[in-house]
C-alpha positions as CSV (number, residue, x, y, z in Angstrom):
1,M,1.4,-24.6,-18.2
2,A,3.2,-24.4,-14.9
3,A,4.1,-21.1,-13.4
4,A,7.7,-19.9,-13.9
5,T,9.8,-20.1,-10.8
6,F,12.4,-17.4,-10.3
7,V,13.4,-18.5,-6.8
8,L,13.5,-22.1,-5.6
9,L,11.6,-22.8,-2.4
10,E,12.4,-25.7,0.0
11,P,9.9,-26.9,1.1
12,E,7.5,-25.9,-1.8
13,E,4.6,-25.7,0.7
14,L,4.5,-25.4,4.5
15,F,2.2,-27.6,6.7
16,F,1.3,-26.9,10.3
17,R,-0.6,-29.7,12.0
18,D,-2.5,-29.8,15.3
19,V,-2.4,-26.0,15.7
20,K,-3.9,-24.7,18.9
21,L,-5.4,-21.2,19.1
22,S,-3.2,-18.4,20.4
23,Q,0.0,-20.6,20.3
24,A,2.9,-19.7,18.0
25,Y,4.4,-22.1,15.5
26,S,7.5,-21.6,13.3
27,Q,9.0,-23.2,10.2
28,T,12.0,-22.3,8.1
29,L,11.7,-21.7,4.4
30,R,14.9,-22.0,2.2
31,I,14.9,-19.5,-0.7
32,T,17.4,-19.9,-3.5
33,N,17.9,-17.4,-6.3
34,T,17.9,-19.4,-9.6
35,L,18.6,-16.3,-11.7
36,R,22.0,-15.3,-13.1
37,G,22.0,-11.9,-11.4
38,P,21.2,-10.6,-8.0
39,V,17.6,-10.1,-7.0
40,E,15.8,-8.1,-4.3
41,L,12.6,-9.6,-3.1
42,T,10.0,-9.3,-0.4
43,V,7.9,-12.2,1.2
44,K,4.4,-11.2,2.2
45,P,1.7,-13.4,3.8
46,G,-1.8,-13.2,2.4
47,S,-3.1,-13.3,5.9
48,T,-1.0,-10.9,8.0
49,D,-3.2,-11.5,11.1
50,R,-2.0,-15.1,11.2
51,Y,1.5,-15.1,9.7
52,T,4.7,-13.2,10.3
53,V,7.7,-13.5,8.0
54,L,11.3,-12.7,9.2
55,P,13.0,-11.2,7.4
56,T,10.5,-9.8,4.9
57,S,13.0,-8.3,2.5
58,L,16.0,-10.2,1.0
59,R,18.8,-9.5,-1.4
60,L,20.2,-12.6,-3.0
61,K,23.2,-12.9,-5.4
62,A,23.0,-15.5,-8.2
63,E,22.6,-19.0,-6.8
64,E,22.6,-17.6,-3.2
65,T,20.3,-19.2,-0.5
66,A,18.7,-17.5,2.5
67,L,16.6,-18.8,5.3
68,V,13.2,-17.2,6.1
69,E,11.2,-17.9,9.2
70,I,7.5,-18.3,8.8
71,R,5.5,-17.9,12.1
72,L,1.9,-18.9,12.5
73,R,-0.3,-17.8,15.3
74,V,-4.1,-18.3,15.0
75,L,-6.0,-16.2,17.5
76,R,-9.5,-17.1,16.2
77,F,-10.9,-18.9,13.2
78,A,-14.6,-18.8,12.1
79,Q,-14.7,-22.2,10.2
80,R,-13.1,-24.2,13.0
81,Q,-14.6,-27.6,12.1
82,K,-13.4,-27.2,8.5
83,A,-9.9,-26.3,9.7
84,V,-9.8,-29.4,11.9
85,E,-10.9,-31.8,9.2
86,Q,-9.7,-30.4,5.9
87,G,-7.2,-27.7,6.9
88,H,-7.0,-24.1,5.7
89,R,-4.6,-23.0,3.0
90,D,-3.1,-19.5,2.9
91,V,-1.1,-17.9,0.1
92,F,2.2,-16.1,0.4
93,H,3.6,-13.7,-2.3
94,I,7.2,-13.3,-3.2
95,K,7.7,-10.1,-5.1
96,G,10.9,-9.3,-7.0
97,S,11.6,-6.3,-9.2
98,H,10.7,-8.3,-12.3
99,F,8.5,-11.2,-11.0
100,D,5.8,-12.3,-8.7
101,Q,5.7,-15.8,-7.3
102,K,3.4,-17.6,-4.9
103,F,3.7,-20.4,-2.4
104,Y,1.2,-21.8,0.2
105,A,1.0,-22.8,3.8
106,T,-1.7,-25.1,5.1
107,F,-2.7,-25.5,8.8
108,W,-5.0,-27.9,10.6
109,L,-6.5,-26.9,13.9
110,S,-6.2,-29.3,16.8
111,P,-9.6,-30.8,17.8
112,E,-11.1,-29.4,20.9
113,P,-10.8,-31.7,24.0
114,E,-14.6,-32.4,23.9
115,Q,-14.2,-33.6,20.3
116,L,-11.5,-36.1,21.3
117,V,-13.5,-37.7,24.2
118,K,-16.2,-40.2,23.0
119,P,-18.5,-41.8,25.5
120,K,-17.9,-45.6,26.0
121,P,-20.7,-47.9,24.8
122,G,-23.3,-48.4,27.5
123,A,-22.2,-45.4,29.5
124,S,-25.0,-43.1,30.6
125,T,-24.8,-39.4,30.1
126,A,-26.7,-36.7,32.0
127,L,-27.5,-34.8,28.8
128,S,-30.7,-35.7,27.1
129,V,-31.1,-34.6,23.5
130,T,-34.5,-34.5,21.8
131,Q,-34.7,-34.8,18.0
132,P,-37.2,-32.6,16.3
133,R,-40.0,-34.7,14.7
134,S,-40.9,-34.6,11.0
135,R,-44.2,-35.7,9.6
136,V,-43.7,-38.6,7.2
137,Q,-46.6,-40.7,5.8
138,E,-46.3,-44.5,5.9
139,T,-47.3,-44.9,2.3
140,G,-44.0,-43.6,0.9
141,S,-45.0,-40.2,-0.3
142,S,-46.1,-36.9,1.1
143,P,-49.6,-35.4,0.5
144,H,-48.0,-33.2,-2.1
145,G,-46.6,-36.1,-4.2
146,S,-43.0,-35.6,-3.2
147,P,-40.9,-38.5,-1.8
148,T,-40.8,-38.9,1.9
149,A,-37.9,-37.6,4.0
150,S,-35.2,-40.0,4.9
151,P,-35.7,-41.1,8.6
152,T,-32.0,-40.2,9.3
153,R,-32.4,-36.7,7.9
154,I,-33.9,-34.0,10.1
155,R,-36.2,-31.7,8.2
156,K,-36.1,-28.0,8.8
157,G,-39.2,-26.0,9.2
158,A,-40.8,-24.4,6.1
159,T,-39.4,-21.1,5.0
160,K,-41.7,-18.2,4.4
161,S,-41.4,-16.0,1.3
162,V,-42.0,-12.4,1.9
163,S,-42.7,-9.8,-0.8
164,F,-43.3,-6.2,-0.3
165,A,-46.2,-4.5,-2.1
166,E,-48.1,-1.3,-1.8
167,P,-50.3,-1.2,1.3
168,S,-53.4,-0.8,-0.8
169,S,-52.7,-3.9,-2.9
170,A,-51.9,-6.0,0.2
171,R,-55.2,-4.9,1.8
172,T,-57.1,-5.8,-1.3
173,S,-55.4,-9.2,-1.5
174,F,-56.2,-9.9,2.2
175,A,-59.8,-8.8,1.7
176,R,-60.2,-11.2,-1.3
177,D,-58.7,-14.1,0.7
178,S,-60.9,-13.5,3.7
179,D,-64.0,-13.2,1.4
180,A,-63.1,-16.5,-0.3
181,M,-62.6,-18.2,3.1
182,A,-65.9,-16.9,4.4
183,S,-67.8,-18.2,1.3
184,R,-66.3,-21.7,1.9
185,G,-67.3,-21.6,5.5
186,T,-63.9,-21.8,7.0
């Protein structure tokens, strides 16, 4: 079931494309009261560090329309690559005395200059990158019976599991392991 709309929003969602860090962007949102009586409402961004709403409070008579300015300014963003490729969606809340309504704004960060420049085929670069090597058997399986790694996938080093025990039990375990190794001649 769709959410009830108490105020009509034009556009229904805001989109900011090619956003550069520390630069301000602005769009206008048209809010129309669809109720039969007057309504007082506030528009609040979910992310107050990125968005500013002017004016934040409105009083609209029945069928009256007002313009609200939505300003975006991104100072920093942790998931930069995701915001470049997929965009980042933020929520806004419109709160009236008898209702709550949401709308969204999505922004896409502009790619950094080094992401835009691709080397031409055959051009040499001064940077030499060495790929980590992974051990893969030629027979098609590893010594442990698992399938080999894809040659295009770089394998990460093994992760150690650490558990904490009482010092006396750790010593006993170590002593048993070293005794077993000594009896095997290793």
